C-alpha positions, -999 to 999 in steps of 0.1 A, spaced: -66 276 520 -57 311 512 -87 324 532 -77 302 561 -41 314 561 -51 350 557 -74 347 586 -46 332 607 -23 360 598 -49 386 609 -56 366 640 -20 364 649 -14 401 644 -43 410 666 -31 386 693 4 401 692 -11 435 699 -29 424 732 -18 436 766 -5 402 777 20 402 749 30 438 757 44 424 790 68 400 772 97 404 748 90 373 727 56 367 709 42 334 723 56 339 758 26 339 782 44 337 815 19 364 828 -9 338 824 8 312 847 -22 310 870 -47 304 842 -43 266 842 -27 237 862 11 236 862 38 212 874 74 201 871 72 185 836 80 215 814 53 234 832 28 205 833 18 180 859 36 146 856 23 117 836 -13 112 827 -23 144 846 -3 164 821 0 167 784 28 142 778 9 111 791 37 86 791 70 81 773 73 60 742 109 50 735 105 30 703 115 40 668 97 70 654 72 68 625 91 90 601 65 87 573 39 103 595 65 129 606 74 138 570 38 139 559 28 161 589 56 186 581 45 186 544 9 192 554 19 223 573 36 240 545 72 246 532 100 231 552 110 254 581 77 274 579 52 250 594 17 262 600 -7 242 623 -37 259 606 -24 248 572 -20 213 586 -55 213 600 -68 225 567 -51 196 550 -65 172 576 -101 182 575 -107 211 551 -109 249 556 -144 249 571 -133 226 600 -100 244 604 -116 278 606 -143 265 630 -117 249 652 -96 281 655 -128 300 664 -138 273 689 -104 272 706 -103 311 708 -137 311 725 -126 284 749 -91 296 759 -89 332 748 -70 349 721 -37 353 739 -34 316 747 -45 304 713 -21 328 696 7 314 718 -3 279 710 -1 286 672 33 302 676 48 275 698 33 246 679 48 259 647 81 264 664 80 229 678 76 212 644 103 234 628 126 228 657 120 190 657 130 188 620 161 208 628 171 187 658 164 154 640 182 164 608 213 175 628 213 141 644 214 124 610 178 115 606 167 112 569 130 119 564 112 99 536 92 115 509 57 124 523 30 101 511 1 106 536 -24 135 536 -59 145 545 -80 124 568 -57 94 565 -28 114 579 -50 130 606 -62 97 619 -26 84 620 -14 114 639 -43 111 665 -38 73 668 -1 77 676 -10 99 705 -35 75 721 -30 59 755 -59 37 764 -80 57 739 -70 91 752 -49 115 732 -17 130 746 4 155 726 37 143 741 30 107 734 23 115 698 55 135 695 75 105 709 60 83 682 66 108 654 100 122 661 113 100 690 114 107 727 149 121 725 140 147 699 107 155 717 126 163 750 152 184 732 124 204 715 106 210 748 139 223 763 141 247 734 105 258 739 112 264 776 143 284 768 126 306 741 90 310 753 90 297 789 75 266 805 40 282 807 39 285 769 52 249 766 24 236 789 -2 257 771 9 243 738 4 207 750 -28 215 767 -45 231 737 -30 204 714 -48 178 735 -81 196 730 -75 203 693 -66 167 684 -96 154 703 -118 179 684 -102 167 651 -108 131 660 -145 139 666 -148 158 634 -134 129 615 -158 104 631 -134 88 656 -159 92 684 -142 67 707 -112 90 712 -112 104 747 -101 139 759 -72 141 783 -77 156 817 -51 183 808 -71 203 782 
């Protein structure tokens, strides 16, 4: 775990020093990469199944999964997606996945993904708590939690980040967090976060043996 988090810290610092970030004022803002992937009106993404949200789920959120996911990522308010991946599948898989995503999408986009993903979880907790939501004590961890997270994002066997967020924190909180991401980092970073999340959760499912999970078109 310590090696993984140290690697992430070095990775993030290198990413923040790249020319793309020099063109922005906020780390994680990648508006300069707007032409790098498909965009649209849904927080920078195409609508529906063509984007990273998939479809809306308006039922009650699974607060146990939400609480356990936050706990897997570290102290409250300081969530780390790499720490969560390490909890899900161990440091070898987590390190390999960061390296794989960096090769696939480039360092700037993956660094933005990490920053925005971490912000999204922290912001979701803030928004939900302000609305009076009381999170239960976390009871899930490791592969059990990982499979629950992936399952909650499935539409006909395909994982969508937005659909998972609706299930975990509610559609209302999800939409509020996306608005906050747009305001802080821009819709391009919001879309990039969903896009890489689709790929990362698909990869996680495969690593855990859930080979029937399919990859979203927006990846």
